[in-house]
N, C-alpha and C positions, 0 to 999 in steps of 0.2 A: 758745201760740206755735208749737210744733212742728207742730200740726195746720194752722195757717195756712200754714206753709212747705210742708207736704204739698200743700195746695190749689194753691199757686203752681207747684210742680213739676209737678203733674198737668196744670194748665192750660197750662203751657209745652209739655209733651209733646204734648197734643192739637193745639196750634197747629202744632207742627213736623210731626206726622203728617199734619195737614190740608194743609200746604204740599207734602208729598211727592207727592200726587196731581196737584197743579198742575204741579210740576216735571217729573214723568214725562210728563204729557200734552204739555207744551211741547216735549219732546224727541222724542216719538213721533207727534204728530198732523201731518196735512198731508204736507209733505215731511220725512220722518224725518231727524233729525240723528244718530241712533244706533239700535241695535237692542236688543230686550229682553235678549238674552243678554249683550251687552257691558255693559249697564246693571247687570245683576245682579252681574257680576264687579267693576265699579267701585264699586258701592254697598257691598258687603261687604268688598272689598279695602281701600278707603279707611277704612271703619268699623273694620276690624280694626287697621289701623296706628294709628289715632287712639286706640283703647282700650288697645292694648298700650303705647303711649307714655305714656298717662296712668297705667297700672298701674306702669310703671317709675318715673315721677316720684313716685308715692305709695308706692313700695316694697312693692307687693303681690306675693304669691306666686302666680304664674300656672301653676305646674306641674300637669300632669294627674295625678290621684291614682292611677289604676289603669286596667286594660284596660276594666273595666266603666264607669268614668267616661268614657273615650274613646268607647265604644260608645254611651253615652247622648247624648253631644254630637253624634255622627254622625247618629243617628236624628232628634234634634230639629232639627238644622241642615238635614237633607235635606227635611224637611216644612215647618216653620214659617218658615224663612228662604229656602232655595233654591227649593223647589217653589212656595211661596206667592208669592214675588216674581216668579219667571219667568212664572207664569200671570197674575199681576196686570198685569205690563207688557205681555204679549201681548194681554190684554183691553183695555188702555187705548189700544191703537192705533186702536180703532174706537168706543170709548165715552167719554163726557165724564168730566172729573175728578170732578164731583159724583156721578155715577152709580157710578163706581168706589169712591168713599169710602163711599157709602151701602150698596152691596152687601157690601163687606168688613166694614162695621161691623155690619150687621143679619144678614148671612148666618150667622156662627158661632152666634149666639143661636138663630135659627130652626132651624138644622140640629140643634143640641143638643136642642131640644124635640121635633123630629120623631123623632130617634133614640130618645128616651125613650118616645114613643108606639109606635113600631114594635117596640121591645124589651119593651114592656109594663111599663115602669117606672112608678112613681107620678108622675102629672102633674096639676097643679092646673088648675082652670077658668080662672084668670087667665092661666096660660101658654098654654093652648089658644086663648083669645080674643085674647091678645096676638099669637100666631102668625098668626091669621087677619087681624088688622088690619095686621100687617106685610106680608102678601101683598097686601092691598088697596092699601096705600100704595105698595108697590113697583110695582104695575101702573099706578098713576097716574104715577109718576116715569118708568117705561119707556114710557109712552104706549100701553100696551095698552088702558087705559080712556081714551077721549077723549069730548069732547062729542058726537061723531057716533056713538059706540058702541064696540064692541071692534075692535081693530086688531092682527092677528097677522102682518102683512107685515113685510118688512125682514130684515136680516142680524142674527141673534141670536148669532153666534159669540163676539163680545166679552163679552156678558153670561154666556154659558155658561162661558167661561174665568174670569171673575171669580168665578162661583159655585164652580168647581173650586178656585180660590185660597182661598176661604173654607173649603172642605173640608180643605185642607192645614193651614190655621190651626187648625181644631178638632182635627184628629188630632195635630198637632205640639204643641199646648198641653199635652196629657197628659204628654209627655216633658219639656217645658220646665219645667212647674211642679214636677215631681219633681227636676229638676236644680237649680233655684234654691233649693230647701229645704235642700239638703245641700252647697252649695258657695258660694264667693265670687261674688257677682253680677257684679262687674266683670270678673273673670278668665273666668268662664263665658261671658258675652256676647261677650268678645273672641274666645274659641275658637269660638263658634258662627258669628261673622262670618267668621273665617278659614276654617273648614270649608266654609261656603257658597261662598266665593270659590274655594277649591281644587276643589270639585265642578264648578265651571263650566269649568275649564280643559280637561278632555278633551272636553267637548261643543263648546267653542269650536274645538278642533282638528279635530273632525269637520266642523263647519259653517263652517270658516274663510273659505270663499269668499263666504259671505253676511253676514259680519260688517261692520258699518258703524261705522267709527271716526270720532268727531267731528273736524271740520276747523276749527272756529271756537273762539275763546276763550270766548264766552258759553256755548257748549255744554259745554265742559270745566269752566267755572265752576259750571254747574248740576250736573254730575256730582259735583264736589267738595263742593258744598253738600249734595247728597243723601247722600253717604257720611258727612259729619261731623255734620250737624245732625239730620235726621229719622232717622238710623240710630244713630250712636254717642251723641250727646248726649241724644237723645230716650229711648233705652233706659236710659241712666244715670239720667236724671231720673225715669223711671217706676219703676225699681227702688228709688230713694231714697224716692219717695212711698209705695211699698208697705210700707215700714217704719213709716210714720206713720199712714196712712189705712186703714180697713177696705176690703175688696175691693169691697163694693157701692157705696161712694162713688167709688172709682176707676172702676168701670164706668159710673156716671152721668156722671162727667167725660168719659169716653171718647166718650160719645154726642155731645159737642160737635164731634168731628172733622169730620163732614160739613158742619157750619155754617161752620167755618173754611175748608174746601175750597170751599164755595159762594161765600164772599166773595172768596177769592183767585182763583178761576176767573172770576168776574165782572169784577174789576178788571184782571187780568193777561192773561186769554185771551179775554175777551169772551163767555164762555159764560153763557147765561141759562136758567133754568127757567121754563116757563110757569106760570100761577097754579095749575093742577091739579097739576103736578109739584111745586111748592113745598108745596102742601097735603099731597100724598102723603108728602113727606119728613118733615114735622112729624108726620104720623100714625105713620110708622114709628118715629121717635125717641121719640114719646110712648108708644107701645106698649112699646118696649124699656125705657123708664124705669119704666113701671108694673110690669112684670114684676120688675125689679130691686128696686124699693121693696117690693113685696109679699113677695118671697122673703126680703129682709132683715128685714122685720117679723116674718115667721113664724119665722125662725131665732132672733130675739131672744126670742120668746115661749116657745120650747121649753126 
């Protein structure tokens, strides 16, 4: 029964994370209703308020334990929350919601494998071939490979920013995993969100003339949705699922995120992937799933 609940929580999380790419794209595409910097501040400011309120209602101890604990929170929030989100939103100004979800989903896994190769760590044949298939699928999604041949024209700034966002995710995951092992997950997530929001304030002060404050209720509603559901609630559900399901099962569930993004982008934004792009997305997700399953099987046999 507990495992069943874990699957439901993980599924809810992937649905919410999938919707975040659609929500961000709706605010940033075409005539922008806000800017990436203000979005980061609202996302984590609203998320922090939601989590601290929940911690108060549950009578959780949210005090920071030590200077070392505070430094760990700062490092993790700088990378996996603030840096990752800012680069992601900047990239989503020029790339589709589905492309953003796919790069952020596949990027960390591919970058980790490449790092293992470059640092001469032990790497399996499955990981290497999975990495190659991810590159091939990504080139189909990004329309580098087309029925007419290779196409390298166009503006790639958005894709580069999304890849940099994935780098921040990988680097920040090291600090975040260490934090979550030794502290209350709800309180730590609340502090991570608050730190990310506070990190945005001085940058907003410097670029105050370029800030774009939403002027419509639907735009503000989307920002509040972003802060409460894909941020606060999604992270809480994910942390709860981590207590029930093994990591490899969670990673498999996370691969569903681009599929939920694809569906939401199609119905809400009118974004469509051509047949080759759709095939490329399934190649990427299939490759990632194969790597996860092979790694889990090997670990169980040791």
